[in-house]
C-alpha positions, 0 to 999 in steps of 0.5 A: 895094929893101927887104931883110929882114932886111938886105942883104949887102955883095955884093948892096948893091954889085951893086944900087948899081952898077945905080942901085938903093939897098937899105934893110935891114928888121929889123922888119915894121912898118918896111916901112910906115915905109920904104915910099916912092914910090921903093921897088919890091920887098921882098926876103926872105932867110929863111935870113939871119934865120932867119924863122918861118912866122908872120913870113913870113906877116906879111911877105907881108901887109905887102908887100901893104899897101904895094903892093910885090911880094914876092920870097923868095930862098934857095939849093937844096942836095942832101940824103941821103934819110935826112935828109928829116925834118931838111931844110927843103924848098922846099914849106915856104917856099912853104906859108908864103907862101900867102894867109891863108885859101887852100884847096885845092891850091896851083898852083905854077909851077916855072920850071927848065931842068934836067929832073932838078931840075924833076922833083925840085922837083915831086915835093916839091911833090906830096908836100905836096899842091901842084900843080906846073906845069913850064916850062923857060924864060920863054917856056914859063912865060908860056904855062903861066901864061896857061892857069892863073895860078899862086898861087906861083912857084918860079923858078931865078935862071939861068932868069929872067935870060936877058935875055928877057921871062919870068914876072915880065913876064907877072905885071905885065902881068896885074896879078897880081904883087902877089898872087903871091909869087915864091921865087927860088933859087940853085944855088951850094950844089949839088955836082957831079953832083947832077942824076944823083943826083936823077934816080935818086931817090938824094937830095932837094932842100933849102933853104939859104942863098942863093948870095952869089957875085959872079955870083949877086949880080949876077943877083939884082940884075938881076932886082930892077932889072928887076922895079922897071922893070916895077912901076907907079909909085906 
C-alpha cells in the first residue's frame, strides 16, 4: 500500500499484521518510482499533509498513470452553522478529485447507514452542485451504481467493512475502479448526539483528521487489503 504523505504507526502495524506492507510517499513523482507489481492501492490522507486542491489533482493523475486505485481517507466532524465558511466540507475534497475537464454535476454515491448523516452529507453536496445518490449498505450501493455508475464515492468506513461484497467489489467487476476515486471517512471525531442535531439542521458536517483508534486503523487496513485482493494483478 502506497500512503501519502506517510502512514501513521497504527496503520502500518495494522497493515503489517495483515501481510500488507506500507510505503510512504512524500512527493508525487515517488508514486511512479515506488510503484511495482506488488503495489495495489494509493491511500491519500489529505489532513496529514495538508494537501492543496492542485496536489490532490496531481495525486489522482499519478495514481491513474500507475494503474493504482485511489482511496482518500478523512474524518468527519460536527461544526456549528455559523462556522460554515471556515469549515472544510466533504464536497471540497470530492470536487478536487474530479477528472480534469469534467463537466456537469458530479454524481456522488453516498454509502452511509445513518439516515441523518447521509441526508446532511447529501445536502452539502447539493449546495455545491453535485448529485447525491444514497445507499444504506453495500447491497444498496451496488444496486444504485448499476443504474448509473458514480463519478465519485463517499463511503462510511463502518458501512463498507461489514464483511459483505460492496461498492468496491462492484467497481472492480465493472472495470471502473481506476477511474472512480473513493473518499472513505471515519466517525471517531463525531460527538455524542450528532445525528439528532444534524437531523434538526442545527449543525453541519465538516472534515478533519481521520480517526486513528485501533478499531479505525483495523477497519481501514481491512478495506485496503480487501481492495488489494480484488485489484487485477499487473
